[in-house]
N, C-alpha and C positions, 0 to 999 in steps of 0.2 A: 601422537600420529600426525605427521605434516599433512596441511592441506594446501591446495593450490585454489585461490579465489581471484577471479577478475575483479579489478578495482577501476569503476568509471567515475570520475570526479564530478563531470557534468559542467553545468554553466552557473553564472552568479556566485550564490553562497555554497554552490555545490561542494567545491574543493575544501572549503573551510569544515562544513559537517562531515565530509567523508573523512578527511584527514583526522578530525577528533576521533571518529568512530575507530579508525585504524589504531591510533594511539591506545584508546581504552581496551581493545581486544587484545593487543599485544602486552599491555600492562598486566591483563587478565592470565598471561601465560599460554595462550593458544599458539602453536606452532604453525604459522600461515605463510606461504610464499604468495606475495600479492603481485598480480600481473596488471600493471597499470595499462588503460587504454582510452583512446580518445572517443568521445561521443557529445552531440550537440553542437551548438553554434561554435564552441571552442574547437571543434574537430574540422571546421571547413578549411581553417588557415593551413592546417597540416595536411589533410586528407582530401579537401575538396567536397566533402559529403558529410552530413550531420550523423549519418550512421555508416561509417567505413566496414567494408567487407570483412576486414581483418578483425574487427570488433566482435561482429557476428560469429565469425569461424571460431574466434577464441571462446567465448562464452558457451558455444555449443559443445566445443571440444571439452572443457573443464567441467561444463555442467552447473556453474554457480557464479554468481556475481553480486558485488555489492555496489550499488549505482547511487549518485547523486542527483538532485533535480535538473532538468534541462528546460531551456527557454523554448516556447511555442509562439510564433508571431500570431496575433488576433487578426483574423479576416484577410491575411495575406501571407505570401512566402510560402515556406516549405510546410508540407504536412507534419503532424505531431511526430515527434522521434518516438515517445512512448508508445503510441498505435503501431508505428512501424516495427518497433523492437518486439511487441507481443505478437505481432502476426508472423513476423520472420522467425521467431523462434517458438511460435505455438504456445505462447505462455496463456493459456486459456482461462487460468483461474487466478484472481485477484483477491487476496486475503487481507483484511485489515481489522485487527482487534481494537475495539475501543472501550476503555475503562477509566474509571475514576483513578487518580494518583494521589498519593499523600501529599498534603501541604498544599495542594491546587484547588482553592475554593470555586465551587461551581453551584449552579441552581439545583442540580440532582446529585443524589447519593446512590450507590450501589448499581451504577451503571457497570455493565460487564457484557457486552455483544461483541460478535464477530460478524463481520460484513463480507459476504462472498459474492463476488461479481463475476459473471461471464465477460471474458475479457477480448474476445476476437469478432464478435458480430454486432448486431444491432445498427443503429445509426452511425457508429463509429467505424463501421466497414469503410467508410470513406468514399462512398459512391455517390458523387454529386454531378449535377449537370446543369446548364442553363438551357432552358427549354426554348425560350425566345428572350430577347433583351427584357429585362425587368422581371423574369419569372425564373426561379431556381428550383430544383428539387433534390432531395435527398433520400436515399433508399433505406429502409431498414430491414436488414436481413436476418431471418431466423432458420436453423436447420435444426431437424431433428437430432442429427449426430451432435451437434454442439449444445444442444438443449439438455439432452440425456447425460452428456458427459460432465457438466457443470453440475447438474443435480446429483450425481452419483458422487461427485467429489464433495459436496455439502454434506452429504448424509455420512459418507465415510469419515469426513472430518469431524462430525458431531460424534459418532460412534468412538473414534480414536481420542477425542479430548474429554469424553463422558459428559457431552452437553446434551440437553433434553429437548430441545425443540428447534425446527426449522420453519421459519416464516417466509414466504414468498410475497414480495411486493409487486404488483402487475397492474395493467391497464387493459385486461382483455375484456373489458365491458365496451371499450371503443376499438381496440386493436384487436380484433377477434380472431384473426388469422396467425399474426406473429406472437403475439403475447398469450393467444389462446394455446400456441404450439408449446409455448414455455411451460405453461400450467399443466397440459396433458403429459408432457414428458416428465415433469416433476412429479405429478400424482402417480404415475405409473412407476417410477423409481422408488417411491416411497412404500409400495407394496413389500418391497424386499427387506424393508427396515421397520415395517410395523411391529410394534411392541417393543422396539428399542429406542426409537425417536419419533416424536409426535410431530404433526404437520399441520401447518396454518396458512392461510392465504387472505391477503388483504389488498383491495384496491389501492393504488400508491398514494394518492390524496388523502385518504382516510389514514393509511398506514404512517405517513408524515405527521398528521395530526395526533395520531396516538403516541407516536414516539417523542414529541415535544411535550406531551402531557405526562407520560410516565415511562421513560426509557427503560426502566428495570423489568418492563414485561417482556422484554424481547431477549432472545438467546442467539440464536443465528438467523440473519436475514441473507436470503437468496434472491439476486437481482440480476436483471440483464443489464447490458452495458452501462448505457447512458444513466439510468435510474440508479446503478451501483455507484457511478461516479459521483453523482450529486448527494444521493442520501448518506454515503461515506463522509463527505465533508461537512454535511450538516450534523452527523452524529459527532464528528470531532468537536464541533462546536459546544456539544452538551458537556465534554470533559476538559475543557481548556484551550481547544484550538488544534490547528495542524501542525503546531510545534510539538505536541505531545502523542502524536498517533503514529505507529509504524505501518509498513506495508509490505507485502510480497506478492511475487506472480510467480505461478507454478505451471510448468508444462510436463511433458513427459520426458523425464531424464533431465530436467533444465530447471533452474529457478534463479530469479533475479529478486534482490531485497533492495527496498528504497524507502526513504520517507516520502510521505504523500503531499507535502507542501511543494510550493513552487520555487523557482530559482532566485526570487527577490534581488533583481540586480541593484535596486536602489540601496541596499545596505551591503552590498559584496564588497569584501576586502576591507571592511571596517571593523571587524571584530564583533559584531553586533549579534550574528546568527545565533540561534539556540540548536545546539547539535543534538538534542535528547530525542527527536523523532528518528534521526539516523541511527543513533546508538541502541534505540529499541528496536529497529529494523535488523541491525547488527546483531541483537540478542535472538531474535527469530531466526536469522542465518545461523547462529552456532547451535541452536536446537536442531535445525535441519540437518547439521553436520555431525550430530551426535556429542556436541560439546556441552552438555547440559549442565555440569558442574561450573563451567566458566560463565554460562549463560546465567545462572543463579547468583554467581557473585556479582556480575554487572547489574543485575535488576536489583539486588539488594543494596548495592552502592548508590545507584540513582535514587532509589526510594529513600535512603537515608539521607542524600543531600536535599531532597524536596521537603522531607519531614522537618528537618532542621530550620529550613526556610531561611537561611541567612541572605539578605539581599546582596552581600558581597559575593555569593557563590550562585547566584541565579540570574539568567539573562533578564532583559526588560519585559520581554513578552510574558513571563511568569512571575512578575513581581519585583525583580531584582535590580541590579546595576552591574552586574558581572559581564565581563567579556566572554566571548567563545572559549577562549583558552582558559580563563579563570574557572569557568563552570566545569571544564573538562579535567583540569587540576584536581580541583575539589573532588570530583568523582573517582579519580585514580587514587587518592589518598585513601578513600573508604575501602579501596581493593587491598591495600597492604596491611 
C-alpha cells in the first residue's frame, strides 16, 4: 500500500540525516510518496517564516511527517520551531525509547526504557514577560485536561507494548499546585489500569539519581514538559548519546517523527553526521504506518552494522571514521 509522508529536512545536518533515512526506507521497499516541505531557518528565505502555514496544513492533512532537527536561537530571536509545531498540531505526547544498542559500549547494560513527555504545557508554554527592567518571569501552565490526556496515553502505551510499570518524576513537594495536579491526574487514571500496569512516583532529583545508579529499574517514565526534555537527553547519555536515540510526537490523528539531537551547524554539509537516530525515528514511523516487516528489516540491518563494529562503517561519534553516506550504504547492504 502506498503512503504519503511529509518530509521536513530542517536545518544544519537535517537534510543529510533525513536524506539518509529516506534512502534506507526506500531500499527496504516501502512505497512512499514524499511531500517535501520547508521548516526552520532554511524556510525563512523562501517563505518568510520558520513555520510556514502550508507546512502546517500539509502535515495536518496527511497526518504524518518525518522531520529533521531545526535551529533555535539561544536567548534571542524566534521562538522554538519545535514548540510552535507541537502546539499548532496539538502533538501532546513525545515518545523517546532509550535502549542499549549492540556494539556501542556504555557504562550500563540492560537499559530499555521509554520516556513519555507532556508536550504542550508547563514552562514551555512560552508565557514570559519582563515585570520591570532586570526582572523577568515565566509561567508554568498545567491543566487537568492535558495532564489526564498524557497520563492515559502513557498507560495505554504500556498496555499496548506489554510494559509493566509507569513511573512519574515530579516536584510536587515544591510546586504543589502544578506538579500536584499532574500527580493527582496520573493517580486517578491509573485506577483504570490497576492490575495491568503498576505505578510509581519519585521526586525528580531523587529519580535522576536513581537513574544514573541503575537505569534498568525503569520501564516507562512519565514527565511534564521541561522535565521530560531534560531527563530524556540525560537518558540518551546512558546508551551512547543523542545520535542513537529516536523520537516521535503524537497528537489526535497526527504524528511527527524526528531525531532528538540538534541541528549541529558546525558539521553541516561535511558528511560527518550520524543518521542513525533519524533512521531509528523512521523505523518508529514505519511501525506507526503498519509497515512492521520493513521496520524489522531496517532495525536488524543497523543492529548488524553496529555489531560488526567496522570503523569504516561507523561515524566518529560511535567510534568509527565513516561518512554519513558510508554508514548509510553499509546499512542498505544489510537489507539486500
